[in-house]
C-alpha positions in Angstrom: -4.7 -39.7 135.7 -7.5 -41.8 137.2 -8.1 -40.8 140.8 -6.4 -37.4 140.4 -9.8 -35.7 140.0 -12.9 -37.0 141.9 -15.2 -37.9 139.1 -18.4 -37.4 141.2 -17.4 -33.8 142.2 -16.5 -32.9 138.6 -19.8 -34.4 137.3 -21.7 -32.5 139.9 -20.0 -29.3 138.9 -20.9 -30.0 135.2 -24.5 -30.8 136.1 -24.8 -27.6 138.1 -23.0 -25.2 135.9 -23.0 -26.9 132.4 -20.2 -28.6 130.6 -19.3 -25.5 128.5 -19.1 -23.2 131.5 -17.1 -25.8 133.4 -14.7 -26.0 130.5 -14.2 -22.2 130.7 -13.7 -22.5 134.5 -11.1 -25.2 134.0 -9.3 -22.9 131.4 -9.2 -20.1 133.9 -7.9 -22.4 136.7 -5.2 -23.7 134.4 -4.2 -20.2 133.6 -4.3 -18.8 137.1 -3.1 -21.7 139.3 0.5 -21.6 138.1 0.6 -17.8 139.0 -0.9 -18.6 142.3 1.7 -21.3 143.0 4.4 -18.8 142.1 2.7 -16.3 144.5 2.8 -18.9 147.2 6.5 -19.5 146.6 7.1 -15.7 146.6 5.3 -15.4 149.9 7.3 -18.3 151.2 10.6 -16.8 150.2 9.6 -13.3 151.5 8.3 -14.7 154.8 4.9 -13.1 154.2 2.7 -15.2 156.6 -0.7 -13.7 155.6 -0.1 -13.8 151.8 1.1 -17.4 152.2 -2.0 -18.4 154.1 -4.4 -16.6 151.8 -2.8 -18.1 148.6 -2.8 -21.6 150.0 -6.4 -21.2 151.0 -7.4 -20.0 147.5 -5.5 -22.9 145.9 -7.3 -25.3 148.3 -10.7 -23.9 147.5 -10.1 -24.0 143.7 -8.9 -27.6 143.9 -12.0 -28.6 145.9 -14.2 -26.9 143.3 -12.9 -29.3 140.6 -12.5 -32.4 142.7 -8.7 -32.2 142.7 -8.8 -33.6 146.2 -5.1 -34.5 146.6 -4.1 -31.0 145.4 -6.6 -29.4 147.7 -5.4 -31.5 150.6 -1.8 -30.4 150.1 -2.8 -26.8 149.9 -4.9 -27.2 153.0 -1.9 -28.7 154.8 0.2 -25.7 153.9 -2.5 -23.3 154.9 -3.1 -24.8 158.3 0.5 -25.6 159.1 1.5 -22.0 158.5 4.6 -20.5 157.0 6.9 -21.1 160.0 6.1 -24.8 160.2 6.4 -25.2 156.4 9.8 -23.5 156.4 10.9 -25.7 159.3 10.4 -28.8 157.1 13.4 -27.6 155.1 14.0 -28.6 151.5 11.4 -27.5 149.0 8.1 -28.1 150.6 6.2 -26.5 147.8 7.5 -28.9 145.2 4.9 -31.6 146.0 2.1 -29.1 145.5 3.4 -28.1 142.2 3.8 -31.7 141.1 0.2 -32.5 142.2 -1.0 -29.4 140.3 0.6 -30.8 137.1 -1.2 -34.1 137.6 -4.5 -32.4 138.3 -4.1 -30.0 135.4 -3.6 -32.9 132.9 -6.6 -34.7 134.3 -8.8 -31.6 134.2 -7.7 -30.8 130.6 -8.7 -34.4 129.6 -12.1 -34.2 131.4 -12.9 -30.7 130.0 -12.3 -32.1 126.5 -14.4 -35.2 127.0 
């Protein structure tokens, strides 16, 4: 779990917004991110270039907010590569993002409770 969330970014968010509010934000992220990842997969499967880009961008931004830097970097890679390049990779290129989300989610839950 250590290193999954950038501690300085998370602390700065807590300092700016308050620990209680950040706890609420984490809860919202944990609720919405799985739906957004499903939306990304749906856009991937449907070949919807713009929806894929927008969803990857939103996931990147949300990850950066909490200091989930690896998650955000993976989402950024998907966003910037574009749907065609991601599809050309073959296999399941969204699996790594989903796995990194699970790691980030566990770390965020622990930090929000601390």
